mmCIF file of the protein (N, C-alpha, C, O) and its ligand, coordinates in Angstrom:
data_MODEL
# 
_entry.id   MODEL 
# 
loop_
_entity.id 
_entity.type 
_entity.pdbx_number_of_molecules 
1 polymer     1 
2 non-polymer 1 
# 
_entity_poly.entity_id                      1 
_entity_poly.type                           'polypeptide(L)' 
_entity_poly.nstd_linkage                   no 
_entity_poly.nstd_monomer                   no 
_entity_poly.pdbx_seq_one_letter_code       MNTYQCARCGEKFVPSFRQYLWGEHLWTKRCLRCPHCGQRCWCRKVMGRED 
_entity_poly.pdbx_seq_one_letter_code_can   MNTYQCARCGEKFVPSFRQYLWGEHLWTKRCLRCPHCGQRCWCRKVMGRED 
_entity_poly.pdbx_strand_id                 A 
# 
loop_
_entity_poly_seq.entity_id 
_entity_poly_seq.num 
_entity_poly_seq.mon_id 
_entity_poly_seq.hetero 
1 1  MET n 
1 2  ASN n 
1 3  THR n 
1 4  TYR n 
1 5  GLN n 
1 6  CYS n 
1 7  ALA n 
1 8  ARG n 
1 9  CYS n 
1 10 GLY n 
1 11 GLU n 
1 12 LYS n 
1 13 PHE n 
1 14 VAL n 
1 15 PRO n 
1 16 SER n 
1 17 PHE n 
1 18 ARG n 
1 19 GLN n 
1 20 TYR n 
1 21 LEU n 
1 22 TRP n 
1 23 GLY n 
1 24 GLU n 
1 25 HIS n 
1 26 LEU n 
1 27 TRP n 
1 28 THR n 
1 29 LYS n 
1 30 ARG n 
1 31 CYS n 
1 32 LEU n 
1 33 ARG n 
1 34 CYS n 
1 35 PRO n 
1 36 HIS n 
1 37 CYS n 
1 38 GLY n 
1 39 GLN n 
1 40 ARG n 
1 41 CYS n 
1 42 TRP n 
1 43 CYS n 
1 44 ARG n 
1 45 LYS n 
1 46 VAL n 
1 47 MET n 
1 48 GLY n 
1 49 ARG n 
1 50 GLU n 
1 51 ASP n 
# 
loop_
_struct_asym.id 
_struct_asym.entity_id 
A 1 
B 2 
# 
loop_
_chem_comp.id 
_chem_comp.type 
_chem_comp.mon_nstd_flag 
ALA 'L-peptide linking' y 
ARG 'L-peptide linking' y 
ASN 'L-peptide linking' y 
ASP 'L-peptide linking' y 
CYS 'L-peptide linking' y 
GLN 'L-peptide linking' y 
GLU 'L-peptide linking' y 
GLY 'peptide linking'   y 
HIS 'L-peptide linking' y 
LEU 'L-peptide linking' y 
LYS 'L-peptide linking' y 
MET 'L-peptide linking' y 
PHE 'L-peptide linking' y 
PRO 'L-peptide linking' y 
SER 'L-peptide linking' y 
THR 'L-peptide linking' y 
TRP 'L-peptide linking' y 
TYR 'L-peptide linking' y 
VAL 'L-peptide linking' y 
ZN  non-polymer         . 
# 
_pdbx_entity_nonpoly.entity_id   2 
_pdbx_entity_nonpoly.name        ? 
_pdbx_entity_nonpoly.comp_id     ZN 
# 
_pdbx_nonpoly_scheme.asym_id         B 
_pdbx_nonpoly_scheme.entity_id       2 
_pdbx_nonpoly_scheme.mon_id          ZN 
_pdbx_nonpoly_scheme.ndb_seq_num     1 
_pdbx_nonpoly_scheme.pdb_seq_num     101 
_pdbx_nonpoly_scheme.auth_seq_num    101 
_pdbx_nonpoly_scheme.pdb_mon_id      ZN 
_pdbx_nonpoly_scheme.auth_mon_id     ZN 
_pdbx_nonpoly_scheme.pdb_strand_id   A 
_pdbx_nonpoly_scheme.pdb_ins_code    . 
# 
loop_
_atom_site.group_PDB 
_atom_site.id 
_atom_site.type_symbol 
_atom_site.label_atom_id 
_atom_site.label_alt_id 
_atom_site.label_comp_id 
_atom_site.label_asym_id 
_atom_site.label_entity_id 
_atom_site.label_seq_id 
_atom_site.pdbx_PDB_ins_code 
_atom_site.Cartn_x 
_atom_site.Cartn_y 
_atom_site.Cartn_z 
_atom_site.occupancy 
_atom_site.B_iso_or_equiv 
_atom_site.pdbx_formal_charge 
_atom_site.auth_seq_id 
_atom_site.auth_comp_id 
_atom_site.auth_asym_id 
_atom_site.auth_atom_id 
_atom_site.pdbx_PDB_model_num 
ATOM   1   N  N  . MET A 1 1  ? 0.852   -1.210 0.000   1.00 0.00 ? 1   MET A N  1 
ATOM   2   C  CA . MET A 1 1  ? 0.000   0.000  0.000   1.00 0.00 ? 1   MET A CA 1 
ATOM   3   C  C  . MET A 1 1  ? 0.876   1.244  0.000   1.00 0.00 ? 1   MET A C  1 
ATOM   4   O  O  . MET A 1 1  ? 1.949   1.264  0.603   1.00 0.00 ? 1   MET A O  1 
ATOM   5   N  N  . ASN A 1 2  ? 0.421   2.243  -0.660  1.00 0.00 ? 2   ASN A N  1 
ATOM   6   C  CA . ASN A 1 2  ? 1.197   3.476  -0.759  1.00 0.00 ? 2   ASN A CA 1 
ATOM   7   C  C  . ASN A 1 2  ? 1.131   4.322  0.503   1.00 0.00 ? 2   ASN A C  1 
ATOM   8   O  O  . ASN A 1 2  ? 0.155   4.285  1.252   1.00 0.00 ? 2   ASN A O  1 
ATOM   9   N  N  . THR A 1 3  ? 2.181   5.076  0.712   1.00 0.00 ? 3   THR A N  1 
ATOM   10  C  CA . THR A 1 3  ? 2.247   5.998  1.834   1.00 0.00 ? 3   THR A CA 1 
ATOM   11  C  C  . THR A 1 3  ? 1.950   7.405  1.317   1.00 0.00 ? 3   THR A C  1 
ATOM   12  O  O  . THR A 1 3  ? 2.353   7.775  0.214   1.00 0.00 ? 3   THR A O  1 
ATOM   13  N  N  . TYR A 1 4  ? 1.240   8.176  2.132   1.00 0.00 ? 4   TYR A N  1 
ATOM   14  C  CA . TYR A 1 4  ? 0.925   9.545  1.766   1.00 0.00 ? 4   TYR A CA 1 
ATOM   15  C  C  . TYR A 1 4  ? 1.393   10.479 2.855   1.00 0.00 ? 4   TYR A C  1 
ATOM   16  O  O  . TYR A 1 4  ? 1.457   10.111 4.028   1.00 0.00 ? 4   TYR A O  1 
ATOM   17  N  N  . GLN A 1 5  ? 1.724   11.714 2.447   1.00 0.00 ? 5   GLN A N  1 
ATOM   18  C  CA . GLN A 1 5  ? 2.170   12.707 3.414   1.00 0.00 ? 5   GLN A CA 1 
ATOM   19  C  C  . GLN A 1 5  ? 1.136   13.818 3.490   1.00 0.00 ? 5   GLN A C  1 
ATOM   20  O  O  . GLN A 1 5  ? 0.721   14.373 2.472   1.00 0.00 ? 5   GLN A O  1 
ATOM   21  N  N  . CYS A 1 6  ? 0.730   14.131 4.705   1.00 0.00 ? 6   CYS A N  1 
ATOM   22  C  CA . CYS A 1 6  ? -0.267  15.167 4.945   1.00 0.00 ? 6   CYS A CA 1 
ATOM   23  C  C  . CYS A 1 6  ? 0.298   16.543 4.606   1.00 0.00 ? 6   CYS A C  1 
ATOM   24  O  O  . CYS A 1 6  ? 1.423   16.873 4.983   1.00 0.00 ? 6   CYS A O  1 
ATOM   25  N  N  . ALA A 1 7  ? -0.486  17.334 3.898   1.00 0.00 ? 7   ALA A N  1 
ATOM   26  C  CA . ALA A 1 7  ? -0.044  18.668 3.509   1.00 0.00 ? 7   ALA A CA 1 
ATOM   27  C  C  . ALA A 1 7  ? -0.099  19.650 4.677   1.00 0.00 ? 7   ALA A C  1 
ATOM   28  O  O  . ALA A 1 7  ? 0.570   20.683 4.650   1.00 0.00 ? 7   ALA A O  1 
ATOM   29  N  N  . ARG A 1 8  ? -0.885  19.335 5.694   1.00 0.00 ? 8   ARG A N  1 
ATOM   30  C  CA . ARG A 1 8  ? -1.033  20.233 6.836   1.00 0.00 ? 8   ARG A CA 1 
ATOM   31  C  C  . ARG A 1 8  ? 0.048   20.023 7.884   1.00 0.00 ? 8   ARG A C  1 
ATOM   32  O  O  . ARG A 1 8  ? 0.757   20.960 8.251   1.00 0.00 ? 8   ARG A O  1 
ATOM   33  N  N  . CYS A 1 9  ? 0.171   18.785 8.365   1.00 0.00 ? 9   CYS A N  1 
ATOM   34  C  CA . CYS A 1 9  ? 1.097   18.541 9.471   1.00 0.00 ? 9   CYS A CA 1 
ATOM   35  C  C  . CYS A 1 9  ? 2.383   17.838 9.037   1.00 0.00 ? 9   CYS A C  1 
ATOM   36  O  O  . CYS A 1 9  ? 3.329   17.731 9.818   1.00 0.00 ? 9   CYS A O  1 
ATOM   37  N  N  . GLY A 1 10 ? 2.416   17.366 7.805   1.00 0.00 ? 10  GLY A N  1 
ATOM   38  C  CA . GLY A 1 10 ? 3.640   16.754 7.302   1.00 0.00 ? 10  GLY A CA 1 
ATOM   39  C  C  . GLY A 1 10 ? 3.872   15.313 7.718   1.00 0.00 ? 10  GLY A C  1 
ATOM   40  O  O  . GLY A 1 10 ? 4.872   14.704 7.339   1.00 0.00 ? 10  GLY A O  1 
ATOM   41  N  N  . GLU A 1 11 ? 2.941   14.764 8.501   1.00 0.00 ? 11  GLU A N  1 
ATOM   42  C  CA . GLU A 1 11 ? 3.081   13.368 8.936   1.00 0.00 ? 11  GLU A CA 1 
ATOM   43  C  C  . GLU A 1 11 ? 2.759   12.424 7.782   1.00 0.00 ? 11  GLU A C  1 
ATOM   44  O  O  . GLU A 1 11 ? 1.954   12.739 6.905   1.00 0.00 ? 11  GLU A O  1 
ATOM   45  N  N  . LYS A 1 12 ? 3.395   11.283 7.803   1.00 0.00 ? 12  LYS A N  1 
ATOM   46  C  CA . LYS A 1 12 ? 3.126   10.280 6.783   1.00 0.00 ? 12  LYS A CA 1 
ATOM   47  C  C  . LYS A 1 12 ? 2.223   9.206  7.349   1.00 0.00 ? 12  LYS A C  1 
ATOM   48  O  O  . LYS A 1 12 ? 2.289   8.877  8.533   1.00 0.00 ? 12  LYS A O  1 
ATOM   49  N  N  . PHE A 1 13 ? 1.394   8.675  6.501   1.00 0.00 ? 13  PHE A N  1 
ATOM   50  C  CA . PHE A 1 13 ? 0.497   7.609  6.935   1.00 0.00 ? 13  PHE A CA 1 
ATOM   51  C  C  . PHE A 1 13 ? 0.079   6.766  5.744   1.00 0.00 ? 13  PHE A C  1 
ATOM   52  O  O  . PHE A 1 13 ? 0.196   7.171  4.588   1.00 0.00 ? 13  PHE A O  1 
ATOM   53  N  N  . VAL A 1 14 ? -0.412  5.582  6.068   1.00 0.00 ? 14  VAL A N  1 
ATOM   54  C  CA . VAL A 1 14 ? -0.921  4.688  5.031   1.00 0.00 ? 14  VAL A CA 1 
ATOM   55  C  C  . VAL A 1 14 ? -2.435  4.636  5.179   1.00 0.00 ? 14  VAL A C  1 
ATOM   56  O  O  . VAL A 1 14 ? -2.937  4.183  6.208   1.00 0.00 ? 14  VAL A O  1 
ATOM   57  N  N  . PRO A 1 15 ? -3.158  5.086  4.185   1.00 0.00 ? 15  PRO A N  1 
ATOM   58  C  CA . PRO A 1 15 ? -4.620  5.077  4.277   1.00 0.00 ? 15  PRO A CA 1 
ATOM   59  C  C  . PRO A 1 15 ? -5.176  3.656  4.248   1.00 0.00 ? 15  PRO A C  1 
ATOM   60  O  O  . PRO A 1 15 ? -4.571  2.749  3.676   1.00 0.00 ? 15  PRO A O  1 
ATOM   61  N  N  . SER A 1 16 ? -6.320  3.484  4.865   1.00 0.00 ? 16  SER A N  1 
ATOM   62  C  CA . SER A 1 16 ? -6.976  2.181  4.800   1.00 0.00 ? 16  SER A CA 1 
ATOM   63  C  C  . SER A 1 16 ? -7.435  1.951  3.363   1.00 0.00 ? 16  SER A C  1 
ATOM   64  O  O  . SER A 1 16 ? -7.579  2.897  2.588   1.00 0.00 ? 16  SER A O  1 
ATOM   65  N  N  . PHE A 1 17 ? -7.654  0.726  3.025   1.00 0.00 ? 17  PHE A N  1 
ATOM   66  C  CA . PHE A 1 17 ? -8.041  0.410  1.651   1.00 0.00 ? 17  PHE A CA 1 
ATOM   67  C  C  . PHE A 1 17 ? -9.344  1.091  1.285   1.00 0.00 ? 17  PHE A C  1 
ATOM   68  O  O  . PHE A 1 17 ? -9.489  1.595  0.171   1.00 0.00 ? 17  PHE A O  1 
ATOM   69  N  N  . ARG A 1 18 ? -10.289 1.111  2.205   1.00 0.00 ? 18  ARG A N  1 
ATOM   70  C  CA . ARG A 1 18 ? -11.574 1.751  1.951   1.00 0.00 ? 18  ARG A CA 1 
ATOM   71  C  C  . ARG A 1 18 ? -11.393 3.251  1.722   1.00 0.00 ? 18  ARG A C  1 
ATOM   72  O  O  . ARG A 1 18 ? -11.974 3.835  0.807   1.00 0.00 ? 18  ARG A O  1 
ATOM   73  N  N  . GLN A 1 19 ? -10.579 3.849  2.574   1.00 0.00 ? 19  GLN A N  1 
ATOM   74  C  CA . GLN A 1 19 ? -10.326 5.277  2.461   1.00 0.00 ? 19  GLN A CA 1 
ATOM   75  C  C  . GLN A 1 19 ? -9.630  5.565  1.121   1.00 0.00 ? 19  GLN A C  1 
ATOM   76  O  O  . GLN A 1 19 ? -9.884  6.569  0.456   1.00 0.00 ? 19  GLN A O  1 
ATOM   77  N  N  . TYR A 1 20 ? -8.773  4.666  0.778   1.00 0.00 ? 20  TYR A N  1 
ATOM   78  C  CA . TYR A 1 20 ? -8.025  4.780  -0.467  1.00 0.00 ? 20  TYR A CA 1 
ATOM   79  C  C  . TYR A 1 20 ? -8.968  4.761  -1.669  1.00 0.00 ? 20  TYR A C  1 
ATOM   80  O  O  . TYR A 1 20 ? -8.813  5.545  -2.605  1.00 0.00 ? 20  TYR A O  1 
ATOM   81  N  N  . LEU A 1 21 ? -9.926  3.873  -1.632  1.00 0.00 ? 21  LEU A N  1 
ATOM   82  C  CA . LEU A 1 21 ? -10.878 3.758  -2.733  1.00 0.00 ? 21  LEU A CA 1 
ATOM   83  C  C  . LEU A 1 21 ? -11.805 4.963  -2.834  1.00 0.00 ? 21  LEU A C  1 
ATOM   84  O  O  . LEU A 1 21 ? -12.137 5.418  -3.928  1.00 0.00 ? 21  LEU A O  1 
ATOM   85  N  N  . TRP A 1 22 ? -12.217 5.472  -1.670  1.00 0.00 ? 22  TRP A N  1 
ATOM   86  C  CA . TRP A 1 22 ? -13.169 6.562  -1.640  1.00 0.00 ? 22  TRP A CA 1 
ATOM   87  C  C  . TRP A 1 22 ? -12.570 7.917  -1.973  1.00 0.00 ? 22  TRP A C  1 
ATOM   88  O  O  . TRP A 1 22 ? -13.256 8.806  -2.477  1.00 0.00 ? 22  TRP A O  1 
ATOM   89  N  N  . GLY A 1 23 ? -11.297 8.064  -1.690  1.00 0.00 ? 23  GLY A N  1 
ATOM   90  C  CA . GLY A 1 23 ? -10.691 9.374  -1.860  1.00 0.00 ? 23  GLY A CA 1 
ATOM   91  C  C  . GLY A 1 23 ? -10.633 9.820  -3.308  1.00 0.00 ? 23  GLY A C  1 
ATOM   92  O  O  . GLY A 1 23 ? -10.324 9.032  -4.201  1.00 0.00 ? 23  GLY A O  1 
ATOM   93  N  N  . GLU A 1 24 ? -10.929 11.079 -3.529  1.00 0.00 ? 24  GLU A N  1 
ATOM   94  C  CA . GLU A 1 24 ? -10.732 11.634 -4.860  1.00 0.00 ? 24  GLU A CA 1 
ATOM   95  C  C  . GLU A 1 24 ? -9.243  11.700 -5.092  1.00 0.00 ? 24  GLU A C  1 
ATOM   96  O  O  . GLU A 1 24 ? -8.470  11.814 -4.141  1.00 0.00 ? 24  GLU A O  1 
ATOM   97  N  N  . HIS A 1 25 ? -8.841  11.631 -6.307  1.00 0.00 ? 25  HIS A N  1 
ATOM   98  C  CA . HIS A 1 25 ? -7.407  11.661 -6.513  1.00 0.00 ? 25  HIS A CA 1 
ATOM   99  C  C  . HIS A 1 25 ? -6.982  12.347 -7.804  1.00 0.00 ? 25  HIS A C  1 
ATOM   100 O  O  . HIS A 1 25 ? -7.723  12.399 -8.786  1.00 0.00 ? 25  HIS A O  1 
ATOM   101 N  N  . LEU A 1 26 ? -5.800  12.853 -7.764  1.00 0.00 ? 26  LEU A N  1 
ATOM   102 C  CA . LEU A 1 26 ? -5.160  13.434 -8.935  1.00 0.00 ? 26  LEU A CA 1 
ATOM   103 C  C  . LEU A 1 26 ? -3.919  12.586 -9.204  1.00 0.00 ? 26  LEU A C  1 
ATOM   104 O  O  . LEU A 1 26 ? -3.754  11.503 -8.643  1.00 0.00 ? 26  LEU A O  1 
ATOM   105 N  N  . TRP A 1 27 ? -3.083  13.086 -10.045 1.00 0.00 ? 27  TRP A N  1 
ATOM   106 C  CA . TRP A 1 27 ? -1.897  12.331 -10.453 1.00 0.00 ? 27  TRP A CA 1 
ATOM   107 C  C  . TRP A 1 27 ? -1.069  11.809 -9.275  1.00 0.00 ? 27  TRP A C  1 
ATOM   108 O  O  . TRP A 1 27 ? -0.855  10.603 -9.153  1.00 0.00 ? 27  TRP A O  1 
ATOM   109 N  N  . THR A 1 28 ? -0.610  12.701 -8.423  1.00 0.00 ? 28  THR A N  1 
ATOM   110 C  CA . THR A 1 28 ? 0.211   12.261 -7.284  1.00 0.00 ? 28  THR A CA 1 
ATOM   111 C  C  . THR A 1 28 ? -0.399  12.656 -5.944  1.00 0.00 ? 28  THR A C  1 
ATOM   112 O  O  . THR A 1 28 ? 0.250   12.552 -4.903  1.00 0.00 ? 28  THR A O  1 
ATOM   113 N  N  . LYS A 1 29 ? -1.658  13.112 -5.978  1.00 0.00 ? 29  LYS A N  1 
ATOM   114 C  CA . LYS A 1 29 ? -2.292  13.542 -4.737  1.00 0.00 ? 29  LYS A CA 1 
ATOM   115 C  C  . LYS A 1 29 ? -3.596  12.809 -4.541  1.00 0.00 ? 29  LYS A C  1 
ATOM   116 O  O  . LYS A 1 29 ? -4.220  12.335 -5.491  1.00 0.00 ? 29  LYS A O  1 
ATOM   117 N  N  . ARG A 1 30 ? -3.990  12.727 -3.292  1.00 0.00 ? 30  ARG A N  1 
ATOM   118 C  CA . ARG A 1 30 ? -5.243  12.065 -2.985  1.00 0.00 ? 30  ARG A CA 1 
ATOM   119 C  C  . ARG A 1 30 ? -5.890  12.782 -1.806  1.00 0.00 ? 30  ARG A C  1 
ATOM   120 O  O  . ARG A 1 30 ? -5.223  13.163 -0.844  1.00 0.00 ? 30  ARG A O  1 
ATOM   121 N  N  . CYS A 1 31 ? -7.187  12.953 -1.901  1.00 0.00 ? 31  CYS A N  1 
ATOM   122 C  CA . CYS A 1 31 ? -7.891  13.650 -0.827  1.00 0.00 ? 31  CYS A CA 1 
ATOM   123 C  C  . CYS A 1 31 ? -8.233  12.636 0.257   1.00 0.00 ? 31  CYS A C  1 
ATOM   124 O  O  . CYS A 1 31 ? -9.109  11.791 0.079   1.00 0.00 ? 31  CYS A O  1 
ATOM   125 N  N  . LEU A 1 32 ? -7.526  12.732 1.388   1.00 0.00 ? 32  LEU A N  1 
ATOM   126 C  CA . LEU A 1 32 ? -7.691  11.768 2.476   1.00 0.00 ? 32  LEU A CA 1 
ATOM   127 C  C  . LEU A 1 32 ? -7.798  12.486 3.807   1.00 0.00 ? 32  LEU A C  1 
ATOM   128 O  O  . LEU A 1 32 ? -7.415  13.649 3.930   1.00 0.00 ? 32  LEU A O  1 
ATOM   129 N  N  . ARG A 1 33 ? -8.328  11.778 4.812   1.00 0.00 ? 33  ARG A N  1 
ATOM   130 C  CA . ARG A 1 33 ? -8.350  12.357 6.146   1.00 0.00 ? 33  ARG A CA 1 
ATOM   131 C  C  . ARG A 1 33 ? -7.113  11.875 6.879   1.00 0.00 ? 33  ARG A C  1 
ATOM   132 O  O  . ARG A 1 33 ? -6.898  10.674 7.049   1.00 0.00 ? 33  ARG A O  1 
ATOM   133 N  N  . CYS A 1 34 ? -6.316  12.818 7.303   1.00 0.00 ? 34  CYS A N  1 
ATOM   134 C  CA . CYS A 1 34 ? -5.085  12.503 8.006   1.00 0.00 ? 34  CYS A CA 1 
ATOM   135 C  C  . CYS A 1 34 ? -5.396  12.017 9.417   1.00 0.00 ? 34  CYS A C  1 
ATOM   136 O  O  . CYS A 1 34 ? -6.153  12.673 10.133  1.00 0.00 ? 34  CYS A O  1 
ATOM   137 N  N  . PRO A 1 35 ? -4.832  10.885 9.834   1.00 0.00 ? 35  PRO A N  1 
ATOM   138 C  CA . PRO A 1 35 ? -5.086  10.354 11.179  1.00 0.00 ? 35  PRO A CA 1 
ATOM   139 C  C  . PRO A 1 35 ? -4.361  11.140 12.263  1.00 0.00 ? 35  PRO A C  1 
ATOM   140 O  O  . PRO A 1 35 ? -4.669  10.982 13.445  1.00 0.00 ? 35  PRO A O  1 
ATOM   141 N  N  . HIS A 1 36 ? -3.418  11.973 11.889  1.00 0.00 ? 36  HIS A N  1 
ATOM   142 C  CA . HIS A 1 36 ? -2.626  12.724 12.868  1.00 0.00 ? 36  HIS A CA 1 
ATOM   143 C  C  . HIS A 1 36 ? -3.309  14.031 13.257  1.00 0.00 ? 36  HIS A C  1 
ATOM   144 O  O  . HIS A 1 36 ? -3.462  14.322 14.443  1.00 0.00 ? 36  HIS A O  1 
ATOM   145 N  N  . CYS A 1 37 ? -3.718  14.817 12.268  1.00 0.00 ? 37  CYS A N  1 
ATOM   146 C  CA . CYS A 1 37 ? -4.373  16.086 12.579  1.00 0.00 ? 37  CYS A CA 1 
ATOM   147 C  C  . CYS A 1 37 ? -5.881  16.028 12.362  1.00 0.00 ? 37  CYS A C  1 
ATOM   148 O  O  . CYS A 1 37 ? -6.591  16.973 12.704  1.00 0.00 ? 37  CYS A O  1 
ATOM   149 N  N  . GLY A 1 38 ? -6.372  14.935 11.801  1.00 0.00 ? 38  GLY A N  1 
ATOM   150 C  CA . GLY A 1 38 ? -7.813  14.754 11.662  1.00 0.00 ? 38  GLY A CA 1 
ATOM   151 C  C  . GLY A 1 38 ? -8.475  15.574 10.574  1.00 0.00 ? 38  GLY A C  1 
ATOM   152 O  O  . GLY A 1 38 ? -9.701  15.598 10.467  1.00 0.00 ? 38  GLY A O  1 
ATOM   153 N  N  . GLN A 1 39 ? -7.680  16.237 9.777   1.00 0.00 ? 39  GLN A N  1 
ATOM   154 C  CA . GLN A 1 39 ? -8.230  17.086 8.726   1.00 0.00 ? 39  GLN A CA 1 
ATOM   155 C  C  . GLN A 1 39 ? -8.233  16.364 7.392   1.00 0.00 ? 39  GLN A C  1 
ATOM   156 O  O  . GLN A 1 39 ? -7.355  15.553 7.097   1.00 0.00 ? 39  GLN A O  1 
ATOM   157 N  N  . ARG A 1 40 ? -9.231  16.677 6.604   1.00 0.00 ? 40  ARG A N  1 
ATOM   158 C  CA . ARG A 1 40 ? -9.282  16.139 5.265   1.00 0.00 ? 40  ARG A CA 1 
ATOM   159 C  C  . ARG A 1 40 ? -8.482  17.079 4.382   1.00 0.00 ? 40  ARG A C  1 
ATOM   160 O  O  . ARG A 1 40 ? -8.740  18.283 4.367   1.00 0.00 ? 40  ARG A O  1 
ATOM   161 N  N  . CYS A 1 41 ? -7.528  16.554 3.655   1.00 0.00 ? 41  CYS A N  1 
ATOM   162 C  CA . CYS A 1 41 ? -6.724  17.423 2.823   1.00 0.00 ? 41  CYS A CA 1 
ATOM   163 C  C  . CYS A 1 41 ? -6.096  16.630 1.686   1.00 0.00 ? 41  CYS A C  1 
ATOM   164 O  O  . CYS A 1 41 ? -6.184  15.404 1.621   1.00 0.00 ? 41  CYS A O  1 
ATOM   165 N  N  . TRP A 1 42 ? -5.477  17.358 0.819   1.00 0.00 ? 42  TRP A N  1 
ATOM   166 C  CA . TRP A 1 42 ? -4.776  16.713 -0.285  1.00 0.00 ? 42  TRP A CA 1 
ATOM   167 C  C  . TRP A 1 42 ? -3.443  16.203 0.216   1.00 0.00 ? 42  TRP A C  1 
ATOM   168 O  O  . TRP A 1 42 ? -2.597  16.976 0.664   1.00 0.00 ? 42  TRP A O  1 
ATOM   169 N  N  . CYS A 1 43 ? -3.263  14.900 0.137   1.00 0.00 ? 43  CYS A N  1 
ATOM   170 C  CA . CYS A 1 43 ? -2.031  14.306 0.614   1.00 0.00 ? 43  CYS A CA 1 
ATOM   171 C  C  . CYS A 1 43 ? -1.194  13.852 -0.565  1.00 0.00 ? 43  CYS A C  1 
ATOM   172 O  O  . CYS A 1 43 ? -1.690  13.271 -1.530  1.00 0.00 ? 43  CYS A O  1 
ATOM   173 N  N  . ARG A 1 44 ? 0.066   14.132 -0.454  1.00 0.00 ? 44  ARG A N  1 
ATOM   174 C  CA . ARG A 1 44 ? 0.984   13.799 -1.529  1.00 0.00 ? 44  ARG A CA 1 
ATOM   175 C  C  . ARG A 1 44 ? 1.481   12.369 -1.383  1.00 0.00 ? 44  ARG A C  1 
ATOM   176 O  O  . ARG A 1 44 ? 1.808   11.916 -0.286  1.00 0.00 ? 44  ARG A O  1 
ATOM   177 N  N  . LYS A 1 45 ? 1.530   11.688 -2.477  1.00 0.00 ? 45  LYS A N  1 
ATOM   178 C  CA . LYS A 1 45 ? 2.015   10.319 -2.461  1.00 0.00 ? 45  LYS A CA 1 
ATOM   179 C  C  . LYS A 1 45 ? 3.518   10.305 -2.210  1.00 0.00 ? 45  LYS A C  1 
ATOM   180 O  O  . LYS A 1 45 ? 4.268   11.053 -2.837  1.00 0.00 ? 45  LYS A O  1 
ATOM   181 N  N  . VAL A 1 46 ? 3.946   9.456  -1.300  1.00 0.00 ? 46  VAL A N  1 
ATOM   182 C  CA . VAL A 1 46 ? 5.356   9.337  -0.972  1.00 0.00 ? 46  VAL A CA 1 
ATOM   183 C  C  . VAL A 1 46 ? 5.887   8.037  -1.534  1.00 0.00 ? 46  VAL A C  1 
ATOM   184 O  O  . VAL A 1 46 ? 5.307   6.973  -1.320  1.00 0.00 ? 46  VAL A O  1 
ATOM   185 N  N  . MET A 1 47 ? 6.968   8.125  -2.240  1.00 0.00 ? 47  MET A N  1 
ATOM   186 C  CA . MET A 1 47 ? 7.572   6.918  -2.763  1.00 0.00 ? 47  MET A CA 1 
ATOM   187 C  C  . MET A 1 47 ? 8.227   6.129  -1.646  1.00 0.00 ? 47  MET A C  1 
ATOM   188 O  O  . MET A 1 47 ? 9.000   6.684  -0.865  1.00 0.00 ? 47  MET A O  1 
ATOM   189 N  N  . GLY A 1 48 ? 7.927   4.852  -1.560  1.00 0.00 ? 48  GLY A N  1 
ATOM   190 C  CA . GLY A 1 48 ? 8.370   3.950  -0.497  1.00 0.00 ? 48  GLY A CA 1 
ATOM   191 C  C  . GLY A 1 48 ? 9.768   4.159  0.067   1.00 0.00 ? 48  GLY A C  1 
ATOM   192 O  O  . GLY A 1 48 ? 10.156  5.287  0.372   1.00 0.00 ? 48  GLY A O  1 
ATOM   193 N  N  . ARG A 1 49 ? 10.476  3.145  0.198   1.00 0.00 ? 49  ARG A N  1 
ATOM   194 C  CA . ARG A 1 49 ? 11.881  3.099  0.595   1.00 0.00 ? 49  ARG A CA 1 
ATOM   195 C  C  . ARG A 1 49 ? 12.302  3.891  1.817   1.00 0.00 ? 49  ARG A C  1 
ATOM   196 O  O  . ARG A 1 49 ? 12.771  3.292  2.785   1.00 0.00 ? 49  ARG A O  1 
ATOM   197 N  N  . GLU A 1 50 ? 12.157  5.219  1.820   1.00 0.00 ? 50  GLU A N  1 
ATOM   198 C  CA . GLU A 1 50 ? 12.741  6.000  2.916   1.00 0.00 ? 50  GLU A CA 1 
ATOM   199 C  C  . GLU A 1 50 ? 12.538  5.450  4.305   1.00 0.00 ? 50  GLU A C  1 
ATOM   200 O  O  . GLU A 1 50 ? 13.521  4.972  4.870   1.00 0.00 ? 50  GLU A O  1 
ATOM   201 N  N  . ASP A 1 51 ? 11.370  5.465  4.919   1.00 0.00 ? 51  ASP A N  1 
ATOM   202 C  CA . ASP A 1 51 ? 11.327  4.918  6.261   1.00 0.00 ? 51  ASP A CA 1 
ATOM   203 C  C  . ASP A 1 51 ? 10.535  3.656  6.283   1.00 0.00 ? 51  ASP A C  1 
ATOM   204 O  O  . ASP A 1 51 ? 10.384  3.040  7.338   1.00 0.00 ? 51  ASP A O  1 
HETATM 205 ZN ZN . ZN  B 2 .  ? -2.137  15.858 9.113   1.00 0.00 2 101 ZN  A ZN 1 
# 
């Protein structure tokens, strides 16, 4: 599963599959609710590997 980075707080998280399916998305962004700050925002897709 892909990792996304919150545009508001900068935390990274992996969305649930359901959330992943429901979220609107663009090329490298997806509208998801961040579990850290609780806000719905455009989250940038993070390429694996790093952490
Ligand atoms: Zn956040």
